[in-house]
N, C-alpha and C positions, 0 to 999 in steps of 0.2 A: 746289315749286319749277322756274322755266323760266325758259334763258338768252337771256338780252338779245345779240342776229341782228350787232353792231358787236362787239362783244368776246369772246363768246358766255360771260357775264362770268354764276356765278350769281346768281340772286336771291331772297333768303326776301320768302316772302306768309306768315309767319306777322304778324297781324294782332300789335301791340309793348304792351306787358302781358300776354299768351296766352302758357304756360309749352306748350315744346312735341315733346307727350307721347313720342313717338315719338325723341328726344333721350332724354328723358332717361332709359327705355327702355333701349335702346344701351349708354349710360350704366352703368350697373345693367348690363347684359349683359355688358360689358365686364368688369363689376367682381368679376367672380361667385364668382372664389374666394377673393380677398379676403374680402368679406360671408360669404362659410363658413368658412376660417378663424376668422376675429372671429367669430359664431356658434359655432365650436366651441369652441374658448379660453374664452371667459363660458359657455359649456355644460358643461364641464367646473367652471371654478375654481365653479359651481354649486352642481356634484354634492359641489364637495370645500365646500365650505357647505355645506350641509344635510343632512352626513354626523356631519359634527364638529362642528355649532352641538348648543349646550347644550341638554338638555332642561326645559323648563318646567310644571309646572298651573299651573290658576287658578281659585281659589275663588271665588267671589261672594255676598252677600245681596245682599240689596231688604231699610231698613225707610223707617216709614212713621211723624216724629213726629209728635204732635198733643201741641197747648200750653190747658188750658184752660181755655174760655171764663170771664174770671173773675166778666163782670156775670150770667151767668148764675147761677152758682155762688151767687156774691157777695147774689144777691138772693132766693136759695130756700133757703139760711142767715140770712136780715137778721133771719127772727122768731124764728130760735129762739137768733140769738146774744144780739135784745137781752133776751128772757126771762132770761138768762143774763146781764144787764147787758156785755155782750160787745157791744162799736163794729165794723165787720168795716169801715163805712167811713172807716179813721182811718189806714190804711197798703196800704201794696202798692204796682200802674202792674209794665206791664208792663216787664222788663228784661232780657229775648230779644235776641238777637239774625236777623235773617235767614239765610234757609238756604242764598242765595247765595251767604254768609261761611259755611258749611264747608265749603271748601278751602281757605279762609287757615287754618281751623285744624290741619289734616292734615299743611297741609309750614311750623307755625309750630317753632321751636324745642325746645320743652318738651312737644310730643306725639311729632318725633321723639325726642327724646331717651329718650325711656318705652320708646314704640316697643321699643327697643336690648331691654331684658330682658323679653321676644315670647318665652313658654314654646316648644319645638318636639323634636317626637319627633323622631327619626334616625335612619331605616333602620344596627343595627349598638352604639345605645348605649341602656344602658336606662335612663336617669333624662337628663328633657327637660334640653337647654343654649337659653340664648339665644340672640335672632338677633343677636346682634353678636358670641360667642363661634362662631357658626357658624362668620361668613361671617372670623373674624379667625385662628380656629383647623385649622377640616373642609374649607372649603368649597374643589375645586377647580374650578377654572373652563375646562380644557378645551384643547384643542393654538390653537383660533380664538383664549376665550380670555388666553392666554398667547401667542401673537402680536401682541392690542392693545398689553397689557399691557407689554412691551419696545421695540413700536413706538411708535403714538399713545403711551399711555400712557409713557416710556422717561418723559419728566420731570416728572411729577410722583415715578414711582423717583429721583429722581438728588435732589429738593427731599427727601426723605422720610428719606435715606442724610446726605444734609448736616447738615438736619436736630436728626443725631438723631434721642435718649429724645424720647420722648413729654410734651406738656404734659399730660396726663387727669388727673395730679395736684392741678393748680392748679385744677379745675371745684370742689373743695370752695367759692370764693368761691359761695356764694347766702343769706351774708348780704346784698350789695348786687345781688339778683339780675342778679346777672351769666354770663354762658355764655360760656365758651371752648371753642370748636369745632379740636378741633386735626386734622388732616389723616385719622387712621384714622378718623375720626368725619367729616369732609370725604365719607369715602369711603359712610362706612356711608347718610351719608343721600341719598347721589346714586341709592344702592340702590334705596334706600325710596320713593326717588320715582319711579324707574324699573317697580320691582312693585309699588307700593298706589297704583291711584288711587279716582277718587270722582267719580263722577257724580254731579248734581240734577238732578231734573226739577223744573222751579220750575212750569211747567203745575199737574202731578197732585196736587206734591208730596212726592216717595215721592223716596230717592236706594238713588245704588249704591255698595256698596264689593268692589272687588275684591282678591282679594291670592296672589303667585305666588311661585312655590319653586322648588328643583330634585326634589323631592317632593310628592305628592299629599300624605301628611295635616299636613308641616309645614303647605304654602300657606292649606289651610281652620286649620286653627290656631291664623294668623295675619294671616288676616280675619276669624278672630270675637274675637281680643283687636284689634284693629281698628276691628272694631266696636262692644265692649264701652266701648274706651279713649274712644270717638267720642261716643259718648253718654255718657257718665261728662262730659265737657268739656264739651257742650249745658248735658248739666244744671243745673252751677257755674257755668253763664251765667249761663243760664236764671233762677234764685237763686239770687244773688249777691247782686242787693239786699235780699230781703223775709228772704236770711238773715243781715245783714248788723246788720239792726234787727232780730232775735229776738235781735242772737245780745249790742247792743249794752244789750237788756229783762231778759236772765237777768243781765249781770252789773248790772242799777240794779238788780235786783229779791232779790239778793244780798247789795249791800249794803241794801236798805231791811230785810231779811230782819233781820240782821244785828243797826240795828237799832232796830228795832217790837220784837228777845226780848230785850234790853236794856234798851227800855223801860220791860217787859211785867212784869223782874225786879226792876226797882225800886218797881214800883208792887204789884205783889202783897208782897214787903220790906217797903214803907214800911208799906203795912196787917195786914201780922201785927205791926208791932211798936204801933202804935199803933193798937191792935182796940178797947181798952177808953178809949182818952183821946178824949175829946169840945173839943175850946181851937181857939179863931179859927186860930193861927198852923197850927195840923195842919192843917181842914179849910181852907182855903187852899192848904194844900202840899200835899192829897188832890186838891181843883178844878187846881191845874199840874200835877200830875204823871198827872189821869188826859183833862189836854188833850192831850197829849203823846201816853199813849196812842192817844188817838180818830185824831190827828192822823196816825200814824207805822202805825197800821192802813187811816188809808183809805188812805194812799202805795204801805204793801203788797199789799194788794188788788186798787188800782186796777195795778199793776203788775204781781200774775198775772191779770188777766183781760185785759192786752195781750201778756202769753205766752201764753193758746191764742186771742189776732187773731188773731200772727207765725205761731200752727205750723200753721193753716188756709192762711193766705193762702202759707206755704213749699210748700203741699201742693198749691195751687191752681196753684201758678205751675209743681210740675214737669213737664216733660213728657214725656206717654206713649207708651213706643217699642212700637206693633208690625211684627213680626215682616215680611214679606209672603212672604215669600224667606231661608227661614233656606242657614245654613249648610251644605253637605254637600262631601266629597272627593271631589272628579275622578278621573274614570276612564280617562277619553284626556289628553292632554297640550296644549299648546296653544300651544303651539313647540316643535322648528324644524313647522316647514308646505313641506315638501318639495319636492310635485309645485307650492306657489308659489313657491318660493325657486327653481327649473327654469324654470319661464316666465318671470320676472325678469328670472333674469340670460339666459337665452336670447333674450328682449328687445329686450335690456338690446349683447347682440352683436350678432344684427343692423342694428342702430340704428347702432352705434357705427361695421358696417364700411360698410353704406349711406353716411357721415356722410365718413364717410375718403373712399371713393372718389369724391364729388362735392366731397369738398376736393385730393383730388389731382386732379383735373377744370377747379379751378379755378385751382389753382395752373401745372399746364398751359401752361392757359389765358395764363395770365398771361405767364409764361413768352415763349409762341409771339409776344406784341404788343411785350416788351421787345427782343425778338428784335433784327424790323421796322424798330420806329425806330430799332435800331443799326445 
């Protein structure tokens, strides 16, 4: 900065668009007390959060779902099946779902409702209790949890109080496949969404399931229960088509089996009654009953073969799960990470203090310009 010889006014030589670092440092140095106070205040808040945050343990499992190559198995078994009169190509087809849709399964209402019944071993209780009972009757969220519940969550508490009795009894409307979600159910579903995560590795094909709970053993049990439940849902989706076809063939088989036994009994009774009678009418009736018997036997035999075919198809469609990383009881807690919390709050405090210093400087400059114009 130079002085003009005519009026001795200071001239700013800083190019337009560049930041005057000396002015910035000077501004920060002038507001060092405010920055320090802000940093210490946020550090104190971080210390409170770190000390009173609810601890959590996380258990993880990695599984690899394998589906049978139906073409390969069909080719290997086709020769043996043909010798038995079974046609493996008459049924089948891929009825599975892509692995990218697995996260949609764990967020579906039926899946989450079944997780409510996950048995958990909680310290101080002899017998296992359900996930639902634990969070409705036993769980204590701690000081921060209560603060959150009656500040941010106060509208929900008032809503539950106004609505009064839960409408959970109405959940029995299962005949028309309807699900009624109550306020308690909504809270549990939100907990499940926060505590259970599913990561799908599309490239390598494996999936990772994680579950978090305030107790180590309970987190492992919840992760294992979610893993087994997910496997059951995937298997049901995969074999849905072939299982429905098998059920249809078995129903037709039972019907034709009764018809076959009935015509078999008629033919045997007729032969017993007319074994010494050799007339044209008797012979004609015998031939008719024999034809009915042959037809019923052929249909009955063909359906029996189709049952064998569909049973093979169901086995082909059933995926096999390889456990790459089994569930184990964690030793160390996953939350809270106290050092990380302190670092984040300290950083936020410093940033907030710096921001407030510059904001105060900006307001001061605006006020000076306003006074000069007046």
